[in-house]
C-alpha positions in Angstrom: 83.1 180.4 184.5 83.6 176.7 185.4 79.9 175.6 185.1 79.9 174.6 181.6 83.1 172.4 182.6 81.1 171.0 185.6 78.0 170.4 183.4 79.7 167.8 181.0 78.1 164.7 181.5 81.4 162.5 180.9 83.3 164.4 183.9 83.9 161.8 186.5 82.4 162.8 190.0 84.5 163.8 193.0 87.8 165.9 193.2 90.2 163.1 192.6 91.8 163.6 196.0 90.2 160.7 197.5 88.3 157.4 196.9 85.1 159.3 195.9 86.2 159.1 192.4 85.0 155.8 191.0 88.0 155.4 188.5 90.3 155.5 191.7 88.6 152.3 193.4 90.4 148.9 193.1 89.7 147.1 189.9 88.5 150.1 187.9 91.9 152.2 187.6 93.9 152.1 185.6 92.0 151.2 182.6 93.0 150.1 179.1 92.1 152.2 176.1 89.6 149.7 175.0 87.9 149.9 178.5 87.6 153.6 178.3 85.9 153.6 175.0 83.6 151.0 176.4 82.8 152.7 179.7 81.9 156.0 177.6 79.7 154.2 175.0 76.1 153.4 175.4 75.5 149.5 175.9 73.8 149.1 172.6 76.7 150.6 170.7 79.5 148.7 172.0 81.5 146.2 170.0 83.7 143.2 170.5 87.3 143.7 170.2 87.8 140.7 167.7 85.5 140.4 164.5 83.1 137.5 164.2 84.7 136.2 161.3 88.1 136.6 159.4 87.3 137.9 155.9 89.5 137.4 153.1 88.4 138.2 149.3 90.1 138.3 146.0 89.0 139.6 142.3 90.9 138.3 139.3 90.5 139.7 136.0 92.2 137.7 132.9 92.4 137.5 129.2 92.6 134.2 127.8 93.3 132.8 124.5 92.1 129.3 123.6 92.9 127.2 120.5 91.1 123.9 120.1 89.9 121.5 117.3 87.0 123.7 116.5 89.1 127.0 115.9 90.4 129.6 118.4 88.6 132.3 120.7 89.5 135.0 123.1 87.6 135.6 126.5 87.8 138.1 129.3 87.3 136.3 132.6 86.2 137.9 135.8 86.8 135.7 138.9 85.6 137.1 142.3 86.1 135.0 145.4 85.3 135.5 149.2 86.1 133.4 152.3 84.9 133.8 155.9 86.7 131.9 158.7 86.0 131.5 162.4 88.4 129.3 164.6 87.6 128.9 168.3 88.9 126.6 171.1 86.3 124.0 170.1 84.8 125.2 166.8 85.9 125.5 163.2 83.8 127.2 160.5 84.9 128.2 157.0 82.7 129.6 154.4 84.1 129.8 150.8 82.4 131.3 147.5 83.6 131.9 143.9 82.1 132.9 140.7 83.7 132.8 137.1 82.1 135.0 134.5 83.4 134.8 131.0 83.0 137.5 128.2 83.8 136.1 124.8 85.0 138.5 122.3 81.8 139.2 120.1 79.8 137.3 122.5 77.4 137.3 125.3 78.4 137.2 128.9 78.2 133.8 130.5 78.5 132.6 133.9 80.4 129.4 133.5 80.7 128.4 137.4 79.2 129.5 140.7 80.4 127.6 143.8 79.7 127.9 147.7 81.3 125.7 150.4 80.7 125.5 153.9 83.2 123.3 156.1 83.0 123.0 159.7 83.8 121.1 162.8 82.9 121.1 166.7 85.0 119.4 169.2 82.9 117.7 171.9 85.6 116.6 174.1 89.3 115.2 173.6 88.1 112.0 171.8 85.1 113.0 169.9 84.8 115.6 166.9 81.7 116.5 164.8 82.1 117.6 161.0 79.7 119.1 158.6 80.2 119.9 154.9 78.1 121.8 152.5 79.0 122.0 148.7 76.7 124.1 146.0 78.0 124.4 142.4 76.7 125.5 139.1 79.0 124.8 136.2 78.9 124.7 132.3 81.7 123.7 129.8 82.7 125.8 127.0 82.0 125.1 123.6 84.9 123.1 121.7 86.4 121.9 124.9 87.7 118.4 125.1 85.3 116.0 126.1 82.4 118.1 124.4 81.1 116.8 121.2 81.8 118.9 118.1 78.1 118.7 117.3 77.1 120.7 120.6 77.0 124.5 120.3 75.7 125.1 124.0 76.8 122.4 126.6 74.3 121.8 129.4 74.7 123.4 132.9 75.0 121.3 135.7 73.6 122.1 139.2 74.8 120.2 142.1 74.4 120.3 145.8 75.4 118.1 148.8 75.4 118.1 152.6 77.4 115.7 154.7 77.6 115.3 158.5 79.9 113.0 160.5 81.5 111.9 163.7 84.8 111.1 164.6 86.0 109.3 167.7 89.0 107.7 169.2 88.9 104.7 171.4 92.7 104.2 172.4 94.6 103.2 169.3 91.3 102.7 167.3 89.7 105.7 165.2 86.3 105.4 164.1 84.4 107.7 161.6 80.8 107.7 160.6 79.5 109.8 157.7 76.1 110.4 156.0 75.3 112.5 153.2 72.6 113.6 150.8 72.9 115.3 147.2 71.1 116.6 144.4 72.5 116.7 140.6 70.5 118.2 137.7 71.3 118.8 134.1 70.0 121.7 131.8 69.4 121.1 128.0 71.8 120.7 125.5 71.8 122.8 122.2 73.1 121.3 118.9 74.8 123.1 116.0 71.6 122.6 113.9 69.5 124.2 116.7 68.3 121.0 118.1 67.6 121.1 121.9 68.1 118.1 123.9 66.5 117.5 127.4 68.5 116.0 129.8 66.1 115.7 132.8 66.2 111.9 132.6 69.6 112.2 134.1 68.5 114.2 137.1 68.9 112.3 140.4 69.0 112.3 144.2 71.7 110.5 146.2 72.1 109.1 149.5 75.4 108.0 151.0 76.7 106.4 154.1 80.1 105.3 155.3 82.1 103.8 158.1 86.0 103.9 158.6 87.8 102.0 161.4 91.5 102.6 161.5 94.1 101.3 163.9 97.3 103.0 164.9 100.3 100.7 164.3 103.2 103.1 165.1 103.1 106.8 165.3 103.7 106.9 161.9 101.4 103.9 160.3 97.8 103.5 160.4 95.8 100.5 158.7 92.2 101.2 158.2 89.1 99.6 156.6 86.3 101.5 155.0 82.7 100.6 154.0 80.1 102.4 152.2 76.4 102.1 151.1 75.0 104.6 148.9 71.5 104.9 146.9 70.6 106.9 143.4 67.2 107.8 142.8 66.4 109.1 139.1 63.5 111.6 138.6 62.4 109.9 135.3 62.8 106.5 133.3 65.5 106.4 130.9 64.2 106.9 127.2 67.0 104.3 125.8 66.4 101.7 128.7 62.6 102.4 129.2 63.0 101.8 133.1 64.3 104.0 136.1 68.1 103.4 136.5 67.9 103.5 140.4 70.7 101.6 141.9 72.2 100.8 145.4 76.0 100.9 145.5 78.1 99.2 148.1 81.9 99.4 148.5 84.6 97.9 150.6 88.1 99.0 151.0 91.2 98.3 153.1 94.4 100.3 153.1 97.2 101.8 155.1 98.1 105.7 155.7 101.3 107.0 156.9 102.4 110.7 158.3 106.3 111.6 158.8 105.9 114.8 160.8 103.6 116.3 158.1 106.7 116.3 155.6 105.4 113.3 153.9 101.7 112.0 154.2 100.5 109.1 152.2 97.4 106.9 152.0 96.7 103.8 149.7 93.8 101.6 149.5 92.3 98.8 147.3 88.8 97.0 147.4 85.6 96.3 145.4 82.6 98.0 144.4 79.1 96.7 143.6 76.5 98.6 141.7 73.0 96.7 141.8 70.2 98.2 139.9 66.6 97.9 140.7 65.5 96.9 137.4 66.3 93.2 136.8 67.1 93.9 133.1 69.9 96.2 133.9 71.9 93.6 136.1 74.6 94.8 138.2 78.3 96.3 137.9 81.2 95.0 139.6 84.5 96.8 139.7 87.9 96.9 141.3 88.4 100.3 143.3 92.1 101.7 143.8 92.9 105.0 145.7 96.0 106.4 146.7 97.4 110.1 147.5 100.8 111.3 148.8 101.9 114.9 149.7 105.6 115.8 150.1 106.7 119.1 151.6 110.4 119.0 152.4 110.5 122.8 153.0 108.4 125.8 152.9 109.2 126.4 149.4 108.6 123.1 147.7 105.4 120.8 147.9 104.4 117.8 145.8 101.0 116.0 145.6 99.8 113.1 143.5 96.7 111.0 143.7 94.9 108.1 142.2 91.0 108.0 142.2 88.4 105.4 141.3 84.9 106.5 140.7 81.7 104.8 139.9 78.9 107.0 139.0 75.8 107.7 136.7 76.7 108.1 132.9 75.9 111.8 133.0 74.4 113.7 130.2 75.2 112.9 126.3 76.6 109.5 127.5 75.2 106.0 127.2 75.3 103.0 129.3 74.1 102.3 132.9 77.2 103.3 134.8 80.4 105.2 134.4 83.7 103.8 135.6 86.6 106.1 135.6 90.1 106.3 136.8 91.8 109.5 137.4 95.6 110.4 138.2 96.7 113.8 138.9 99.8 115.5 140.3 100.9 118.9 141.2 104.2 120.6 142.3 104.5 124.1 143.5 107.8 126.3 144.3 108.1 129.7 145.9 111.3 131.0 144.4 111.4 133.9 147.0 108.7 136.2 148.7 107.5 137.7 145.3 107.7 134.8 142.9 106.0 131.5 142.9 105.8 128.8 140.3 103.4 125.8 140.0 102.8 122.6 137.4 100.1 120.1 137.2 99.2 117.1 135.1 96.4 114.6 134.9 95.4 111.5 133.2 91.9 109.9 133.0 90.2 106.7 131.5 86.7 105.8 131.7 84.3 103.1 130.5 80.5 102.9 130.5 78.5 99.6 131.6 76.1 98.5 129.1 77.9 100.4 126.3 80.9 100.2 124.1 81.7 103.9 124.6 85.0 104.8 126.1 86.7 108.0 127.2 90.5 108.8 127.7 92.5 111.8 127.9 95.4 113.7 129.7 96.3 117.4 130.4 99.3 119.5 131.8 99.9 123.0 132.6 102.0 125.3 134.2 101.9 128.9 135.5 103.7 131.7 137.7 102.5 134.6 140.2 104.3 137.6 140.6 103.5 139.6 143.7 103.7 143.4 143.1 102.6 144.2 146.6 100.9 142.5 149.5 97.4 143.2 147.6 98.3 142.6 144.1 99.5 139.8 141.8 100.2 139.2 138.1 99.5 135.6 136.9 100.1 133.8 133.9 99.1 130.2 133.0 99.5 127.5 130.2 97.4 124.5 129.7 97.0 121.7 127.3 94.1 119.0 127.3 93.7 116.0 125.1 90.5 113.9 125.1 89.6 110.9 122.7 86.0 109.7 123.0 84.0 107.2 121.1 81.4 109.8 120.5 83.3 112.6 119.4 86.9 111.4 118.3 89.9 113.1 119.2 89.8 116.7 120.6 92.4 118.8 122.0 92.8 122.3 123.3 95.6 124.8 124.3 94.9 127.6 126.6 97.1 130.8 127.5 95.9 133.2 130.1 97.4 136.3 132.0 95.7 138.7 134.3 95.9 140.3 137.6 94.6 139.6 140.9 93.5 142.2 143.6 93.0 140.7 147.2 92.3 141.9 150.7 
């Protein structure tokens, strides 16, 4: 009668009355539940207790009503996103992906944005850290949006990608950071209202950048720093308007100060000068002042305020003249968590741009506010309102108002 039981391959040998049972030997008994599962599973089927990545995902479905200079439109938006994160004793790795699919009423489905980002770091020792960053993006503006000319029926798609590597090291009170980056930007065609298709391939370019930042910790709160950068832009084709390639070398030099008060208030400000020198002697060079500043104030877990000023020197891009774009952007954001189920937010921005070698100018501003209502741990209702205004030499004054409501399901 006991023969079938004794034939069980999972039955431990011995009668259990002495040390002839392996589970009674030192270090093997008592065993945790995870150890019992591992002991009874073939080696090729065993799995680690912790997952390789912490996975977080969400899917948002929104309905949007937009009223702009050209009229009004209704859109249904699907925004899926995913995040993978791994944090170890020395390594940090995070992968983020997001897509935005728009379905205009009585229109065809359009993928307005695809984004993929990889951010990581590895600490070699107490003083040295390696960093890496990868960004890929495919975006397309909506017809009639501020900044898009009224003559444009289908704005061009923009494909951009960049990779950056860096090393940070501390030498006592000195902090040194060295970075190197490479990027690619390509533009699709522009379709006008009369059916004309404009090729923007002459704006496609490769870019290389390098930077050096040296900081000195004056006090536990304040740090002074200097930053130098050298970049190179190389275009695929000569410009049809300039009849030469707009390849250029860009150098910049900045000095500033940063501060951190126990992570409650962090701020940084710098000023400098930038020089963009073209290979073609006929294009000359562009010199501009550089201003950058940022501040974050978080007095409690419920309130957070951020503001920033940024200066950009870049190629003019599609549908723009001149040899270089000089842009100043100011933005701000405030968030307030009323309680565990309601969060409010507001944002605003102002921007101004001029073009070297052209009389074109751009300026504009925008603001918006929104709210998130948490139905449960995995479901949130969202509502947003945004206003945007743009005044350009090419397309005049254009503005847009947008209201969007929807639901977000998350892990």
